[in-house]
N, C-alpha and C positions, 0 to 999 in steps of 0.2 A: 696650624694650617694642614700639616701632613696628616694629623689625626682625623681632621674633617674629611679630607679626600678619601682616606681609608674607609671611614664610615659611609660615605656616599657610594663608593664602589661596592661595599658589602650590601647596602640597601638595594642597589640595582641588581646585583646577582641574586639576592633573596627574592626580589620582586619577580624576576624572570622565572625563577624556579617554581614559585608558588603558582604562577599562571598556568603551569603545565601539569599540575597534579590535581587529583580529584578534590573537590571542596565539599565540606559538610554544609547543610542548609544554613547553619548559623554563620558560616564564613562567606557566603555568597555575596557578590557585589549586587547592587541594584540591577545592573544590566543583565547579569546572569539569572537573577530571580525572575526577570521578565521573560526569560527563555530566549530562543533564537528563531529567526524567520528565514526560511529557505525557499528557493524557487523550485516549483514542480514544472518540468518541461514536458509537454505532450509530444510523444514520439512521432506523431504524424502531422499535427497542426503547427508546430513551432518551427520557425526558421532557425532557431538555435539547436534543433535536434539534428543529429547526423543522418537521420532517416527521412528528413523532410524532403518532399518532392513537390516543387512548385507547380508542376503540370497537373497535379491531381485536384479535382474539384472537391468542394465540401461533401457533396453526395457520395463521391467515390471513396473518400476517406471514411465516412460514416458506415458505408456498406462493408468496407475492409475491416473496420473495427468490429462490426457485428460478427463477422466470421471468427475473428480472434476471440471475441467475447464468448461465443458458443464453445469454442475449444477450451477456454479457461474455465467456464462453468463445468464442463465435463471433468476437467482435471481436479476440481475441488472434490468431486465424488471419489476419484481415485485416491486422493490424499486421506479422506475420511475412512475409506475402506481399508487402506494400509494401516492406519492408526488402530482401527478396531481389531484387525488381524494380529497386530503386534501385542495387543493386550491379552489375546487369547493364547499366545505362545508361551511355552515354558521358558524358552530362551529367546527373547525378542531379537529381531533383526535390528541392528543399530542404524541401518539406513533410514533417513527421514525423507518422506515424499511431500513436496509442496506443489501447489498449482503452478501451471505455466506462467511465464512472466506477463506483467500487465502493461499499461500504456504510459506510465510516468517515468521520467528520468530525473536524476538529480546529481549534482556535483558533490563528491566526497573527497576530502584531502587526507592522505594517510602518511604517517611517518615523520621523522625529523632528519633532514628537512622534509616539508610537506610535498607529497607527490599527488597530482590531480588524478582522480578516477571518475569516469563518467559511468554511473551505475543505474540499474533499474531500481526505482523506489517501489517497494511491494508490500502492501498491507496483508498479503496472503503468505508471507514468508517471515521467518524469525532470524535466520542466520545471515549475517553480512559477510561477504567474501569478495576477494579480488584475485585475479591471476597472479601467480608469484613465480619467481625464480627459486630453485631450478624448475623449469617447465618440462615435465616428462611427456605429457600429452596435453597440449593447450591449443585452443582455437586461435587463429591469427588475430592480432589486434594492432591498430595503428599506433597506439601509445606504447612506450617501452613497458615490459613486464615489471611489476614491482619487485625490487630486490630487498628482502628483509635485512640482509647484511649491511646495506648502506644506510639503514635507519638507526640512529643512536638510541632510539627509545623502543626498539622492537625486542620482543622476548617471545621465543617459542615455548609454548606450554608443555611441561613434562607430565607424565602419566600420574605422578604423585602430587601434582599441584592442585590447589583449591579450584582453579579455573576448570581443569579437566574433570574433577570430581563433581563440580556444580553443573556443568553444561554437557559434557560428553563422556560420561563415566564408562561406557562400554567400548570406547574407541581408543586403542593403545597400540603403538607400533613396537617392534623388537628393539628399536633404538630409544625406547622410553619417551617417545614424543606422542603427545595427545593428537589424535586424528579426528576428522569429521568426514562424512559423506552425505550428500544430498542429491536426490533425483527429483526432477520436475515432471509435471504432468505431460509435457510434450516429449519426454524421453531424454531431455538434456540432463547432464549430471556434472557434479563437481566433487572433488575429494582432495584432501591435502592435510596439512598440519594446522593446528589451532595456535593462533598468536595473539599477543596483546601489543597495542601500539597507540600512539597519539593520533587523534583525528580532529578535523575541523570541517566546517561547512563553507568556509571563506578562504579565498585564494591567499590572502595576506595573513591567514592564521590569527585573525583578530581575537577569536575565542578558540581555545584548544581544549580537548578532553583526553586525558591520558588513560592508559590501561584498558582501552576498549578491546573487548574480546571479539575476534573475527576469524574467518577462515582464510588461510593462505593456500590458494588452489594450485596444486601441481598437476592434477589430471582433470581436465575440463573439456567437455565436448557436447555436441548436439546443435540445436538451432540457435547459435550465437553468431553475431556479426562482428566484424573487426572494430566497429565503433564502440562496442561494449567491453567493459573490463570486469564486470561482476554485478552483484546485487546488494542493495541495502535493505535489510529486513525490518519491516515496520509492523510486524504482527504483534499479538498479545502475549507471546511466550517470554520466558525470563532471559533468553539470549538475544532478544530483539534490541534494536537501537533504543526504542522507547523505554524499555525496562532498565537498560544499562545506564542511560543518562539521567534516570530519576534522581540519583544522588546529587547531581549537579543542579537540577531544577527544583528539587524538593518535592516533586510529584511526578507520577506517571501519567502524563496528560499531553495530548497533541490535538491539533485541529487543522482543517484546511477549508479553503473557500475556492471552489472551482468556477472559473470564468467560462461562460458558454463558448464552445468552439474556439477557444483561444489557445495560443501557443504556450502561455505561461500563467500559472496560478501560484498560490502561496500556501505553504505548510508551516505551522508554528509548533514548536516544542515547548512545553512547560508554561504556556501563556494562558492566562484566564480570559479566553476570548468571549465567553458567553455571559459573564457576570453582569455586564451592564447593557445587554441587548434586550429589546422588547420582544415579546412573543416567543420566548424560548420554550421549546417542548423537550421533555426528557423521557427516555425509555430505558429500562434496565438492560444491561448486557448480561446474557445468560452464560454461566460458567459451564462449559462442556468441552470435552476433548475432540480434536486437539485444541489446546489453549491458544494456538496461533490465531485462530479465526475469531471474528467478532460476531457471535450469535445474538440475534434479537428474536422477539416474539411478534409475529405479524398476526393481528387478530381479525382484520377485515380489509377489503378494498371496496371503496364506495365509488360507483360510477353514477354521477348525478345523485338521484335519491335511491339507487339500487345498491343495497348493502350485501356484499358477497363474502362468505366465510371460507377460509381454506379447509380442505379435507383434513389436513393435519393441523389441528388447532392447539397442539401442545407447545410448550415453551421451546425456544431454540429452533424454530421451523424456518428461519431465514438467516442468511449471512450478509452483513453489510460489507461491501468491498469496493474500494475506489479503483482498483486495477481492472475490474470487469466493467466494460463500458455500459452495457444494457442490463436492465433488470430481467431476471429469469424467474418465472413462476412454475411451480410443479404443474405438470401437464394438465391434470384434471381441473385444477383451480384456474389455470390460465384460460381454458376454454370457457369457463363461467364468466371470467372478466371480458374475454373477447366477445362473447355473445351479448353482454350488456353494452359494450361499445357499439356493436353493430346496430342494436336496437336504438341507441341514442342518436345515431347518425342516419338511420334508415329513411327518415323523411327528406334527407338532403341527398344522399348518395348510397349506392350499393358497392360492396367490395369489388375490387378488380384483381386480376392475377397478381399474386404477391411477388415482390422482389426478394429473392433469397438473401439471407436466411430468415427474413421476417415472415410473419404468418398472416398478417392482416393489413391490406393497403387500400387506399381510395384515390380517386382523382381529386387533386387538391382544389381545382377550379370549381368543383361541385359543392364544396363544404363552406358554409358561411360561419358556423360556430362549432367548436369542439367541446365535448363533454368535460365537466369537472371530474377529475379522478383523485381520490384521496386514499392515502395509505394510512391505516390506523394500527399503531403499534401499542404494545402493553404500556400501562402507566398513563394512558390518556394522550399519548403523543400522536397527533394527527397532522399529516403533511398534505397540504393542498398542492397538487402538481398542475402546472399550467401546460398549455399546448407545447411549449418548448421542451418540457420534460417528457411528454407522452407521445409526441409524433415527430418524425424526422422526414425530411425530403430525401427519399432514396433514389429518385430519378426525376426526370423532367415531368412536372405536373402530377407527380405521384408521392403521396405521403403514406408512411407506414407507422403502425403502432410500435413504439420503441420498447416493447415488452415481448419477450421471447419464451416459448414453452421449453421446459427441460424435464428430463426423466429423473433428475436427482434433486438435491436440496435447492430451495429457492435462494436467489441472490439479489440483493438490492444494489443495483449498479450505479455508476458514477454520473450518467446523464441525468438520472433522477436526483442527484445531489447538487446539480448546478444551481448557483445563486442561493445556496444555503451555506451558512457557516456550520460545519459539522465538527463537533468536539467529542473526542474519546477520552474518558476519564477511567483509566484502568484500576485505580484504587477505589473510587466510588462505584465502579462497575456500572457505568452509565454511558449512553451516547445521547448527545443533545443536538438539536437542530434549531437554527434561527434564520429566518428569511434575511437575505442580504443582497446588495449589489456588489458582487465579488470583484468587479472591475475597480471599485474604489479601494480595494485592499492592495492593489499594485502600487 
């Protein structure tokens, strides 16, 4: 009997230990092979968001998001310029520039015991980080700062570690600690030490993932609010959450389905979401630096029967980004699309003074039918966008084209993703779309 008790205790201890270490694909449980599902919380529409303001109307939120979208689009260009400049320097600056933060929030639990962190979920960033003790220069936050010394699974990366060599080879302190520094397009910044720790997406720690590489921010500042504690990087680079968790899911794949104007949508990691869906269209993801961004090739935009080709018809002429609310088109190409929309609606209504930052608006009561607008990507992937994708009510009786001109690279924004299941397969180098009722995913 005594031997049986000892064996049972050993089994329990072994089971608990195995659950907290990385697993090879051959060792994964069925549940882990299926991946995980997390909630994406819209920072303005969701009552679960600390930024939610119940007094704001939908139109007010959409216009507010449009201004944020314009700023984020500009910051993509700053990030690309910084990347190109670094390539041309004999001694590259180790500072990384990412676009300003997007519109989605998610819960991330860090350490042992797990500590809740409310972070920005950003497909335009790679590095995940949270504010940490000791805080030398930190922005105020409501939750306690994460203390790595209180986590039994925390390890600060040293300069000679494989972690530092793989992710941050040019950042080393006199104390032999691996460092990181990130600047965002709005001027916000974070710097600190690189650490590894256990993470989970669930409060109870149902599934945990150990040795996750992330930033422990000791100096952080800029446009951050007390409700935020950091950023979860969902970009395409090797330090992103997607790439790091691939060993647990057996693949670098994630998807989301955005519910129109809803507070909560779903993101899935490692789940084959498109396999059994009808009408799936797939376009290649173009490899181009920085590898954080998801570059695609936009071949044409079709307004009813009018086919319009972008001035820059080369591959990688558009970035798909869920954190940018509205689609932005290179200015010359945008005006071609705008002209085609005006022609299509001209028998019903003429443009009225636009609600900033939109460029084209109409009186809603004058319009009986809206034109079909199709985005045609490389590989034969054509997306038919409905009125809900292409026009928003920006004010009383005023609808505006939800596409905005930009002087930089074009961006395929999240309003145009609504009610599509969008799957990113980093290994196959593809992005797939399938029409869906995303409310059924909840």
